[in-house]
Backbone atoms as SQL, in Angstrom:
CREATE TABLE atoms (id INTEGER PRIMARY KEY, chain TEXT, resi INTEGER, resn TEXT, atom TEXT, x REAL, y REAL, z REAL);
INSERT INTO atoms VALUES
  (1, 'A', 1, 'MET', 'N', 62.372, 82.924, -9.206),
  (2, 'A', 1, 'MET', 'CA', 61.744, 81.638, -8.971),
  (3, 'A', 1, 'MET', 'C', 62.533, 80.557, -9.724),
  (4, 'A', 2, 'PRO', 'N', 62.868, 79.459, -9.082),
  (5, 'A', 2, 'PRO', 'CA', 63.613, 78.375, -9.745),
  (6, 'A', 2, 'PRO', 'C', 62.680, 77.472, -10.563),
  (7, 'A', 3, 'TYR', 'N', 63.266, 76.554, -11.312),
  (8, 'A', 3, 'TYR', 'CA', 62.476, 75.531, -11.986),
  (9, 'A', 3, 'TYR', 'C', 61.720, 74.762, -10.913),
  (10, 'A', 4, 'LYS', 'N', 60.520, 74.271, -11.254),
  (11, 'A', 4, 'LYS', 'CA', 59.779, 73.523, -10.239),
  (12, 'A', 4, 'LYS', 'C', 58.801, 72.554, -10.871),
  (13, 'A', 5, 'PHE', 'N', 58.483, 71.523, -10.099),
  (14, 'A', 5, 'PHE', 'CA', 57.420, 70.587, -10.445),
  (15, 'A', 5, 'PHE', 'C', 56.164, 71.074, -9.734),
  (16, 'A', 6, 'GLU', 'N', 55.034, 71.009, -10.432),
  (17, 'A', 6, 'GLU', 'CA', 53.765, 71.424, -9.844),
  (18, 'A', 6, 'GLU', 'C', 52.757, 70.306, -10.045),
  (19, 'A', 7, 'ILE', 'N', 52.095, 69.897, -8.973),
  (20, 'A', 7, 'ILE', 'CA', 51.033, 68.896, -9.059),
  (21, 'A', 7, 'ILE', 'C', 49.703, 69.643, -9.015),
  (22, 'A', 8, 'SER', 'N', 48.840, 69.344, -9.993),
  (23, 'A', 8, 'SER', 'CA', 47.523, 69.983, -10.030),
  (24, 'A', 8, 'SER', 'C', 46.489, 68.934, -10.426),
  (25, 'A', 9, 'LYS', 'N', 45.229, 69.303, -10.261),
  (26, 'A', 9, 'LYS', 'CA', 44.130, 68.431, -10.687),
  (27, 'A', 9, 'LYS', 'C', 43.515, 69.013, -11.945),
  (28, 'A', 10, 'ASP', 'N', 43.240, 68.141, -12.915),
  (29, 'A', 10, 'ASP', 'CA', 42.605, 68.602, -14.145),
  (30, 'A', 10, 'ASP', 'C', 41.081, 68.543, -14.010),
  (31, 'A', 11, 'LYS', 'N', 40.379, 68.893, -15.068),
  (32, 'A', 11, 'LYS', 'CA', 38.913, 68.929, -15.033),
  (33, 'A', 11, 'LYS', 'C', 38.288, 67.562, -14.789),
  (34, 'A', 12, 'ALA', 'N', 39.011, 66.513, -15.154),
  (35, 'A', 12, 'ALA', 'CA', 38.519, 65.146, -14.954),
  (36, 'A', 12, 'ALA', 'C', 38.815, 64.631, -13.546),
  (37, 'A', 13, 'GLY', 'N', 39.489, 65.447, -12.740),
  (38, 'A', 13, 'GLY', 'CA', 39.813, 65.048, -11.375),
  (39, 'A', 13, 'GLY', 'C', 41.098, 64.247, -11.261),
  (40, 'A', 14, 'GLU', 'N', 41.876, 64.188, -12.347),
  (41, 'A', 14, 'GLU', 'CA', 43.139, 63.455, -12.313),
  (42, 'A', 14, 'GLU', 'C', 44.284, 64.398, -11.949),
  (43, 'A', 15, 'PHE', 'N', 45.305, 63.820, -11.348),
  (44, 'A', 15, 'PHE', 'CA', 46.487, 64.587, -10.960),
  (45, 'A', 15, 'PHE', 'C', 47.470, 64.632, -12.123),
  (46, 'A', 16, 'ARG', 'N', 48.001, 65.806, -12.381),
  (47, 'A', 16, 'ARG', 'CA', 48.997, 65.993, -13.437),
  (48, 'A', 16, 'ARG', 'C', 50.208, 66.696, -12.862),
  (49, 'A', 17, 'VAL', 'N', 51.360, 66.385, -13.425),
  (50, 'A', 17, 'VAL', 'CA', 52.602, 67.043, -13.024),
  (51, 'A', 17, 'VAL', 'C', 53.005, 67.978, -14.149),
  (52, 'A', 18, 'LYS', 'N', 53.275, 69.222, -13.808),
  (53, 'A', 18, 'LYS', 'CA', 53.787, 70.199, -14.762),
  (54, 'A', 18, 'LYS', 'C', 55.195, 70.577, -14.309),
  (55, 'A', 19, 'PHE', 'N', 56.092, 70.703, -15.274),
  (56, 'A', 19, 'PHE', 'CA', 57.438, 71.185, -14.985),
  (57, 'A', 19, 'PHE', 'C', 57.495, 72.605, -15.506),
  (58, 'A', 20, 'LYS', 'N', 57.764, 73.554, -14.607),
  (59, 'A', 20, 'LYS', 'CA', 57.714, 74.968, -14.967),
  (60, 'A', 20, 'LYS', 'C', 59.083, 75.616, -14.917),
  (61, 'A', 21, 'ALA', 'N', 59.327, 76.496, -15.890),
  (62, 'A', 21, 'ALA', 'CA', 60.552, 77.287, -15.960),
  (63, 'A', 21, 'ALA', 'C', 60.434, 78.456, -14.975),
  (64, 'A', 22, 'PRO', 'N', 61.559, 79.103, -14.678),
  (65, 'A', 22, 'PRO', 'CA', 61.530, 80.239, -13.754),
  (66, 'A', 22, 'PRO', 'C', 60.565, 81.360, -14.156),
  (67, 'A', 23, 'ASN', 'N', 60.285, 81.500, -15.462),
  (68, 'A', 23, 'ASN', 'CA', 59.362, 82.551, -15.905),
  (69, 'A', 23, 'ASN', 'C', 57.898, 82.105, -15.856),
  (70, 'A', 24, 'GLY', 'N', 57.649, 80.890, -15.350),
  (71, 'A', 24, 'GLY', 'CA', 56.292, 80.378, -15.210),
  (72, 'A', 24, 'GLY', 'C', 55.805, 79.565, -16.393),
  (73, 'A', 25, 'GLU', 'N', 56.610, 79.515, -17.470),
  (74, 'A', 25, 'GLU', 'CA', 56.225, 78.748, -18.659),
  (75, 'A', 25, 'GLU', 'C', 56.217, 77.258, -18.344),
  (76, 'A', 26, 'ILE', 'N', 55.163, 76.562, -18.792),
  (77, 'A', 26, 'ILE', 'CA', 55.084, 75.113, -18.620),
  (78, 'A', 26, 'ILE', 'C', 55.947, 74.470, -19.696),
  (79, 'A', 27, 'MET', 'N', 56.978, 73.750, -19.264),
  (80, 'A', 27, 'MET', 'CA', 57.888, 73.107, -20.213),
  (81, 'A', 27, 'MET', 'C', 57.354, 71.747, -20.640),
  (82, 'A', 28, 'PHE', 'N', 56.723, 71.026, -19.722),
  (83, 'A', 28, 'PHE', 'CA', 56.031, 69.789, -20.074),
  (84, 'A', 28, 'PHE', 'C', 55.021, 69.448, -18.998),
  (85, 'A', 29, 'SER', 'N', 54.089, 68.582, -19.385),
  (86, 'A', 29, 'SER', 'CA', 53.037, 68.119, -18.489),
  (87, 'A', 29, 'SER', 'C', 52.880, 66.623, -18.689),
  (88, 'A', 30, 'THR', 'N', 52.579, 65.909, -17.628),
  (89, 'A', 30, 'THR', 'CA', 52.433, 64.454, -17.713),
  (90, 'A', 30, 'THR', 'C', 51.002, 64.065, -18.064),
  (91, 'A', 31, 'GLU', 'N', 50.822, 62.789, -18.243),
  (92, 'A', 31, 'GLU', 'CA', 49.489, 62.216, -18.362),
  (93, 'A', 31, 'GLU', 'C', 48.756, 62.398, -17.028),
  (94, 'A', 32, 'GLY', 'N', 47.475, 62.120, -16.995),
  (95, 'A', 32, 'GLY', 'CA', 46.719, 62.205, -15.757),
  (96, 'A', 32, 'GLY', 'C', 46.881, 60.944, -14.929),
  (97, 'A', 33, 'TYR', 'N', 46.956, 61.115, -13.624),
  (98, 'A', 33, 'TYR', 'CA', 47.051, 59.996, -12.687),
  (99, 'A', 33, 'TYR', 'C', 45.846, 60.033, -11.760),
  (100, 'A', 34, 'SER', 'N', 45.293, 58.865, -11.450),
  (101, 'A', 34, 'SER', 'CA', 44.125, 58.816, -10.575),
  (102, 'A', 34, 'SER', 'C', 44.500, 59.047, -9.113),
  (103, 'A', 35, 'ALA', 'N', 45.751, 58.774, -8.752),
  (104, 'A', 35, 'ALA', 'CA', 46.201, 58.944, -7.372),
  (105, 'A', 35, 'ALA', 'C', 47.334, 59.972, -7.300),
  (106, 'A', 36, 'LYS', 'N', 47.303, 60.802, -6.284),
  (107, 'A', 36, 'LYS', 'CA', 48.344, 61.810, -6.085),
  (108, 'A', 36, 'LYS', 'C', 49.702, 61.145, -5.880),
  (109, 'A', 37, 'ALA', 'N', 49.703, 59.994, -5.212),
  (110, 'A', 37, 'ALA', 'CA', 50.953, 59.263, -4.978),
  (111, 'A', 37, 'ALA', 'C', 51.612, 58.885, -6.305),
  (112, 'A', 38, 'SER', 'N', 50.820, 58.568, -7.309),
  (113, 'A', 38, 'SER', 'CA', 51.370, 58.224, -8.629),
  (114, 'A', 38, 'SER', 'C', 52.031, 59.434, -9.272),
  (115, 'A', 39, 'ALA', 'N', 51.441, 60.609, -9.099),
  (116, 'A', 39, 'ALA', 'CA', 52.042, 61.838, -9.629),
  (117, 'A', 39, 'ALA', 'C', 53.377, 62.111, -8.927),
  (118, 'A', 40, 'LYS', 'N', 53.410, 61.898, -7.621),
  (119, 'A', 40, 'LYS', 'CA', 54.655, 62.096, -6.870),
  (120, 'A', 40, 'LYS', 'C', 55.712, 61.089, -7.305),
  (121, 'A', 41, 'ASN', 'N', 55.298, 59.851, -7.585),
  (122, 'A', 41, 'ASN', 'CA', 56.237, 58.835, -8.071),
  (123, 'A', 41, 'ASN', 'C', 56.805, 59.224, -9.434),
  (124, 'A', 42, 'ALA', 'N', 55.976, 59.844, -10.279),
  (125, 'A', 42, 'ALA', 'CA', 56.445, 60.295, -11.592),
  (126, 'A', 42, 'ALA', 'C', 57.535, 61.345, -11.429),
  (127, 'A', 43, 'ILE', 'N', 57.353, 62.262, -10.486),
  (128, 'A', 43, 'ILE', 'CA', 58.368, 63.287, -10.223),
  (129, 'A', 43, 'ILE', 'C', 59.673, 62.645, -9.783),
  (130, 'A', 44, 'GLU', 'N', 59.588, 61.713, -8.855),
  (131, 'A', 44, 'GLU', 'CA', 60.796, 61.045, -8.372),
  (132, 'A', 44, 'GLU', 'C', 61.491, 60.274, -9.481),
  (133, 'A', 45, 'SER', 'N', 60.719, 59.655, -10.367),
  (134, 'A', 45, 'SER', 'CA', 61.301, 58.930, -11.495),
  (135, 'A', 45, 'SER', 'C', 62.031, 59.880, -12.438),
  (136, 'A', 46, 'MET', 'N', 61.427, 61.041, -12.717),
  (137, 'A', 46, 'MET', 'CA', 62.078, 62.024, -13.594),
  (138, 'A', 46, 'MET', 'C', 63.357, 62.554, -12.964),
  (139, 'A', 47, 'LYS', 'N', 63.334, 62.795, -11.671),
  (140, 'A', 47, 'LYS', 'CA', 64.525, 63.290, -10.982),
  (141, 'A', 47, 'LYS', 'C', 65.647, 62.251, -11.027),
  (142, 'A', 48, 'LYS', 'N', 65.277, 60.988, -10.826),
  (143, 'A', 48, 'LYS', 'CA', 66.265, 59.908, -10.777),
  (144, 'A', 48, 'LYS', 'C', 66.811, 59.561, -12.160),
  (145, 'A', 49, 'ASN', 'N', 65.912, 59.443, -13.147),
  (146, 'A', 49, 'ASN', 'CA', 66.296, 58.935, -14.463),
  (147, 'A', 49, 'ASN', 'C', 66.580, 60.018, -15.495),
  (148, 'A', 50, 'GLY', 'N', 66.099, 61.223, -15.274),
  (149, 'A', 50, 'GLY', 'CA', 66.240, 62.307, -16.241),
  (150, 'A', 50, 'GLY', 'C', 67.663, 62.690, -16.604),
  (151, 'A', 51, 'PRO', 'N', 68.553, 62.843, -15.618),
  (152, 'A', 51, 'PRO', 'CA', 69.913, 63.286, -15.955),
  (153, 'A', 51, 'PRO', 'C', 70.656, 62.354, -16.921),
  (154, 'A', 52, 'ASP', 'N', 70.295, 61.079, -16.925),
  (155, 'A', 52, 'ASP', 'CA', 70.989, 60.117, -17.777),
  (156, 'A', 52, 'ASP', 'C', 70.198, 59.736, -19.028),
  (157, 'A', 53, 'ALA', 'N', 69.045, 60.375, -19.231),
  (158, 'A', 53, 'ALA', 'CA', 68.214, 60.028, -20.380),
  (159, 'A', 53, 'ALA', 'C', 68.913, 60.426, -21.680),
  (160, 'A', 54, 'GLU', 'N', 68.824, 59.533, -22.660),
  (161, 'A', 54, 'GLU', 'CA', 69.430, 59.851, -23.949),
  (162, 'A', 54, 'GLU', 'C', 68.491, 60.761, -24.739),
  (163, 'A', 55, 'ILE', 'N', 69.025, 61.427, -25.726),
  (164, 'A', 55, 'ILE', 'CA', 68.238, 62.301, -26.601),
  (165, 'A', 55, 'ILE', 'C', 68.000, 61.554, -27.911),
  (166, 'A', 56, 'ASP', 'N', 66.749, 61.397, -28.277),
  (167, 'A', 56, 'ASP', 'CA', 66.375, 60.711, -29.511),
  (168, 'A', 56, 'ASP', 'C', 65.853, 61.756, -30.494),
  (169, 'A', 57, 'ASP', 'N', 66.732, 62.241, -31.357),
  (170, 'A', 57, 'ASP', 'CA', 66.383, 63.274, -32.329),
  (171, 'A', 57, 'ASP', 'C', 65.916, 62.607, -33.606),
  (172, 'A', 58, 'THR', 'N', 64.624, 62.647, -33.858),
  (173, 'A', 58, 'THR', 'CA', 64.052, 61.971, -35.032),
  (174, 'A', 58, 'THR', 'C', 63.882, 62.923, -36.213),
  (175, 'A', 59, 'THR', 'N', 64.511, 64.093, -36.158),
  (176, 'A', 59, 'THR', 'CA', 64.365, 65.068, -37.247),
  (177, 'A', 59, 'THR', 'C', 65.330, 64.842, -38.383),
  (178, 'A', 60, 'ASP', 'N', 66.277, 63.957, -38.225),
  (179, 'A', 60, 'ASP', 'CA', 67.277, 63.712, -39.277),
  (180, 'A', 60, 'ASP', 'C', 66.752, 62.793, -40.344);
């Protein structure tokens, strides 16, 4: 199974996006969105902007 985005509904009825690794582990989850279209827009934004995102390491 490849990496994948998963849209689900939480207990409050909001849509959330989970990014899952091939082993099924959830690598991250978004905030809740009231509309499914907003969750889909979040996925498209991550796909578009993610490859160029800088890394902010605050552990130093």
